[in-house]
C-alpha positions, 0 to 999 in steps of 0.5 A: 117205727111201730111200737109193740102192739098188745094183740092182733085185734088192735083196732084201727082207732089206736092212733089218728095222728094222720096227715098225707102231704100233697106232691111237692111243687116248683114253689118248694124249690126242689129242696130235700135233705137225706140224713146219714141215718137214712131219713129223707126230709122234703117239703110238700107245699107248706108241710115237711115230710120225713120218710125212711129210705130203706123201707120207703115208708112215711114217718111223719108230716110236719105242717109249718105253723102260719105266721102271726096274723097282722090283720083279720084277713084269712090269707095272712094266716096261711102257711107259706111254701117251705123252700129249704130243709136241712138236717142238723149234723149233731150225732146221738148224744151220749153225755148222759151223766151231765145232761138229760137225754135229748133229741138233738140228733132229730132236729131239722132246719126249715125255711119258707117263702116268707123268709122265716127259719124254724128249727123243728123237733121230729119227736115234738113235730113242732118248732122249738126255735124261730130264728131272728130273720129280717122283720122288714115288710119285704119278706126275703124268701129262703133259698138255701140252708147249711150247718157250719161248726164253730165250736165242738158242741154246737153248730151255726146256721148259714142261709141265703135269703132273697137274691143276694143276702147271706146270713149266719145264725146262732142255733141256740138263741136264733140271733143273726150275728153276721150278714153279707150282701153280694148284690148284684150277684144272685146267690143260688146254692150253699154247701158245707166242706166235708173236710172242714166243718168250719168252712162253706162255700156259696155259688151264684148264678153268674159264677160268683163263688164265695168261700167262708170260714167261721172261727167263732160266733162274732162278726170278726171271726168270719173270713171270706174269700171271693172267686169268679168262675167264668161261664156263659151268662147270656141266657141269664142276662136275657131272663133278667131283661125279660123280668119286670123290674129287674133283679135288684130290689126283688124280695124273691130268690133265685129258684123263684124267679129263674126256676129253669136256670139252676146253678148247683155245686158239691164238694168232692168227698175224695179230695180236699179243695175240689168243687164240682159246679154245674151251670145249666149248660156246663160242668166245671171242676174248680180247685179252691187251693189253686183258685182256678178251674181244673176241668170243664165239660159242656152239656152232652147232646140229647140231655136237658139242662143241668139241674144238680150234681152229687159225688159218690161217697165211695167212688170217683163218680158224679151223679148229674141230674138234668131238667128233663128228668135224666140222670147221668153217671160220670166217672171223673178219674184220670182220663177225661177223653173219649167220653162214652154215653150210654142211655139206659131206659127205665120201663114204667117211667117217663125218663131215661137214665144217662150214664157217662163214663171214661175208660178203664171202668172195672166190670165189678164196679159197673155191677156195683152201681145197681140203684141209680133211680127209682125204677126197674130197668134192664141191663145196658152194655156200653163199650167204653175204651174196649171195656163193657160197662154193665149197669143193673137198675133195680127197684129197691123201694117205692113210696106213693103219696097223693098223686096231685092237688086234692080237689074232692073228698069222699068218706064211706057212709055206714048204711042200714042197707049197704052191702049186707042189706040187713036193715035196722039200726045196725049198720055194716062195718065201715072200712077205714078208707077215704077217697080223694079226687085230684087235679090230675084226674086220679082217684087216690084211696087212703087207708087212714089206719096206715096213713098211706095211699092204698090204691090210685086209679087213673079215672079222668083226663081232667080235674075230678070235680065230684066224688062219692062212695056207692056203698063200701066198694064202689065210687062214682066221680065226674069231670067235665070239659068245655067244648069251645068258647064260641059254640059253648056246651060241655062234655060231662063224664061220669064214671063208676070205679070198683075199688076192689078190681080197679075197673072203670065203667062210664055211664050217662054217655051222650052223643052231643055236648050238653048245655050245662055242666054237672054241678054236684053228685049226691049218693044215698047212704046205701049207695043204691041211688044217685042224684046228679045236680046240673047247673040250670037244669033238672036234677036227675035221679039214678038207680046205681045198679050194675048198669045204672038207670035213670029213674026220673028228673026233678025240675024244682028250684033247689038251692041245696039237696041232700040225702038223709042219714041213717037213723041213730041207734036208740038205747032200747034197740039192743038186738038186730032188727028183722029185714024189712019187706018194703022196697026202697025207691025214690017213689017211696020217698015223701016229697018234702015241702019247702021247709025241706023236711019229711014227716016223722012217720015216713022218716022212721022207716028202716028201709026208706031213703029220704031227701032233704032239700031247700028251694029258692023262695021257701015259705016258712011255717010261721008257727014252728020255725024260726024264719030268715031271709037268707038263702039256704046254702047247706043242709043236713038231716038225721033224725031228729034234727034238720040243720040248715045254714045260709049265706049270711052265716046263720045256722038253724035246726029243727027237732022234727019230733018235738017241733022245737027250733032254734038258730044262732049266727056264727059271725062268719061268711056263708055256710057251704057244708054241714056234716053230722058226727057219728053217734054210737049208743051211750052218746049224750049228744046227737047234735054235733056237726062240723060246719064248713064256711065259704071262707074255707074255715070250719068249726064244730058245734054241739047243737044240743048244748045250751049255747052252741057258739060258746061251746064250739070244739074247734074255732075259728079254723084249722091253723095254717091252711084253708079247708076245701072239704071235710067229713066225719070218718064213721069208725066209732064203736064206743062212746069213749072213742074220739071223733075223727074228722077228715080234711082236704086242705087247700095245700093239697094235703089230707089230714085226719083230726082226732077230737076227744071230748068229755062230758061237762055241765057247760059243754065239751072240752079237749081230753088228753089221750095217749097216742098209740102206734100206727099200723104199718104193713111192714116194720119200720127198722130205723134205730135212730127213731127209738127213744134216746135211751133205747137207741143208746141201749141198742148201740151198746148191745151191737158194740158188745156183740149179740148172736145174730139169732137175736134178730129173729122173732116169733112175732104173731102180730105180723107176717114177717119176712122169712128168716135167713139168719141161722138160729132160733129165738129163745125164750124171754127168760134166757136173754143172756144166752144171746150175748157172745161173751160176757163184756170185758168192761163195765157191769156184766149185768147191764147187757142183760137188762138192756136186752130186756128193754129192747125185747118189745122192739125185737119181737116186732122186728123193729130193730134191723131189717134183714139186709143189715141183720145179715151184715151184722152176722157177717161182722160180729165175730171179726173183732171189736173194731168192726163191730164198733164201726157197724154200730156207728154206721147204723146210727149215721155216724160215718166219721166214727165208723171210718175211725174204727176201721182205721184204728187197727191199721194205726195201731199196727203202724205204731207197734211196727215202729216200736219193734224197730220194723219198717211199716209193713202190712199186718199179718193176714190173721190180724184184726185189721179189717180186710177189704171185704169188711170195708165194702160190707160196711159201706152197704150198711147205709147203701143199697148197693152190693159189695165190690172186691178190690184188686189189692187190699192195701189200695182198697183200704185207702179208697173212698172216704177212708182216704180222709184218715190216711196217716202212713207215709206211703198213703200220704205220698200216694195221695199227694202224687195223684193230685200232681197230674191234675195241674200240669196243664195249668198256666200262670205264675201262681200255678207254677209256684204251687206245682213246685211246692207239690213236687218238693213235697214228694221229693221229686227235686229234678222236676221242681228244678226243671220247672223253676228254670223255665221261668221267663226273665221278665217274671216277678218270680224269676229271682226267687225261682232262680235262687230255689233252683240253685239250692235244690239242684245242689241237693241232687247232683253236682251236674244239675247244680252246674246246669242251674248256675248257668241258667240263673241270670239274676242276683236279686230276690224280689216279691218272694213268697212265704213258701220259698223259705220252706224249699230252702230248708228242704234243700239243706236237709232241715225237714223238721223245721220245714214241716213246722214252718208249713204248719205255722202257715196253715199248710197241715196236709203239705207238712204231713206229706213232707214229713212222710217223705223225709222224716221217720221215727219220733220226728214224724210222730211230732208232726202227726201229734201237732196235726192231731191237736189242730184237727181236734181243737180248730177243725173240731174233727175228733175222729180224724184227730184220734187216728193221728194221735194213735199213729203218733203213739199218743194213746193217752191224749186220744183217751183224754180227748174222748173223755173231754168229749163226754163219750164214756162208752167210746172211751171204754170201747177204744181201750177194748179195740186197742187191747184186741189189736195189740194181742193179735199183733203179739200173737202173730209176731210170735209165730215169726222166727226173726230177731224182733220176735225173740226180742219181744219174748224177752221184753214184752211190748205194752201199749203206752198208757193203756196198761191195766194199772194205768190211772186213766184206764181205771178212770175210764172203766169207772166212768163207763160203769156210771154211764151204764147204770144211768142208761139202765135207769133211763131205759126203764123210765122210757116207754117203748115208742118210736114216732 
């Protein structure tokens, strides 16, 4: 996100923290992770890129540091490929009174090909912790990562390394405390359970499934359970036979050895214990509770192998990715027959989208699915069970990075004669553009001021092998291809590209193949002339006019050939020079002798363009130059210096005005490139050069210093990657501006290094410099990236309520999108007018101070984008709960958002019970969020449109809100919906579980019928017979008589623990049955049984014990709070928030409860019934939340301290985001 800028005249040199990654490769294992706050992290080579998915802008690229060098070889210091990334699930911390603000919510775990795992801080852009992985010589590549919660305030990191090693690490110390070897299984994927953060699963390529529950941070606290999913592994066995050495002992991982054989799985976000597992040719739905597959489907015809699977968070859809680039949408609801497949083409891409659905898909739901892939497509109609499915696919965002591996780099050269042709020592204004040639034949133009690809041109069919700027608006590039190995010969392809129009024009087109390929291109600084260097052939000189013309050829044994750079401006030249009347052409050049220099007289001409070169066997002047026997491999010439490097690593330079020469040895390999740094008036040194060596490392030397080797600015190399090409970016206008060095890395990345220097007696050193914001073509609206105090301030403002016009801005620095939010922004002196009302809790002055802190971001439009600002305008006046849910969703805290949405329903459930009324729907005017509110809030973190449901009650129990169910009807409906899934399952264990489900929902007749179907030879016959008799007695006398007749055994053998529960149900002891189920860990089943048979305080006791378990054992505070509220334990809910050190949430909880209570009383007063009159006689108060409550007063004081601390922290933090 951009921070505030002082004025529109900010120069592009404000920030040079620039890196563009290359494209991800198969070596990155297809890893990516999207945080709930909308940040997408994915590896590119040895770097990790982070982008904002709403604006599709690159935020930062973090290079993975290289491993410690174990030898002097260069390869040992290279950074390996990043293979797995995973965002930490920690939310934005709000415990300001006990700890300092931290960026723990912006931490990212990353594993690489050498088995290293690092914890990266997005703000610091560097690792803050290295995990203690295996230090053996055989490095086990990291296959996958997952976070697991063992305590309320910390997470553990689980990793798959190598083929079969599963490890657990402490995220505070990095220590590994548990390992599991699954050999000979090959582990592929690891995922955390969304219903229980202590639980995760791992799947293998052959169907091996491991369920792991972590109860603590010791080895004895880890509980595992193994399963096997039957699948056809014939193809995998063949791949293993073809692999040399087999799987055992291999230090690689599944994705490295079997890149086209992917096995992935995902937990259902709708139903507990349900997994969706994709094998290359099969999709399996697996039930962990029943330990058996529920459904399987083979690969649809016309689709490539399954690659990955992802469930929709709000609807029962599955997104299936395929190896051929297709994406299928499958509806996994009740009817599994008549699978319809609709293929939706996406223009402009090489892939199609396959949509699979079953009958009964509503038209409105079809219209909701707008964004399926990055592309804009036309609608496609698919008839599925006589229902038309219409899908709209629209392009909502696009990010363009480097198109392929970088091979060449070219920087525009400021010239005294380019473009304007005015001559003299005052070059034209340079543009901050860099051209990159790629392996795929495209030329990417990078705008370094925005750190983005400004344009991409498809120029060649093969690798771009040479690239040069012709002035500031044209590029020349070449590629070649060999005709055949037998006949030999090469086809050289030279193309001039206009950067403005994108037109390509080929020149030097020959009818027959040439004997030699082009070796390099050399363009003069003005772009008028071009040297074409061919292998073992004369050098060609071309005039680069509109139609390029060859002027002459130079048949000399050149070892290196370079154009001279424009002369350095001298302090005395303080006014523009007049345009020279002499023409510049190669004929005017003074041919240099074997020393590679021209005479000072000719060199001083303003309009001349000279060549500097070295020959194969030079004859050095014995009196004026330090001789050497090394072959010259690199050269640079800018008055007054001629600098040369040889293949032995020696650097020699000669001052052509004084005749002084010197040399030194770099103690490195041969020198491939020498580049002079830009010079501006006032510089004390004109001899700074960047030197690229043949071992792909580089250094920066100052030849004007007494000891250039000792005072090198960068030595010995850029860490973590090799350098293919480098050049200076000539944008300096002042002597205090930093030096900017462009680097094309061997890892396909483009980097811009900022080198700050300060004059000292013995040389130059790095000078600390504050980083300013990067120019962005549009604001980056990602509140999670704000400094932690400012992010918390925005959260408070959104909670308390601010007028939507506050999001409008009068910014003059950006051409912002048109405002569609009513209202006009006011002056800075009237910030209080933006507040909806004075806050009913806390210090009333604090919100105005927080608005003042956020004012710089608001002016630049960097708080909320238009879509989310309009959503806020729709919900801001709908009560505290909806606003609180919006604020939580903005910062990626979806569980908290669901809690606020369910809180009014839970309170209405409680108050209905208090007035002795049966649970009913809240009145229409109550503060219960309607379905359009819930759908609208789903859009906060999604780009789809809202969906209208058919019934409000059902809609509030759909999607992830199902996780917060507490009302008897909802719990009973959820349990009943699962029963048909298991009707076709066979086996004794399945029958026992089905009986248990039927008893839980009160369907005793079906349970008795199922029990009586047990064959006599079964081990469960006696137990089933006993339960059948007991249950039938609770139904009717006739059913009891029928059961007695069927029962033939009188001995109980091999009974299960759940049988006692059923007997208790048969005699009406439901409270004891629920307690027994809870003791056995069947918490959901106990709640379902209680919802069926218990009411009042008995039902509340079950919910209260369940809430304590969810809070203490599962560490899910938001789900526990809902259960506390439904059970009437508001004081326990408040205590849980205080214990979690969330003073703002505790205060907001009181506000939401009071608002819902007031609305309920108001609506109840409009009813003319007995309960209404009794309420008027005896006021109904919320237990424990009255104004005189000590807990409430403590929360208010606690919140006031929090506000004051937040204001101080905000004032001490400077506005920035990246």
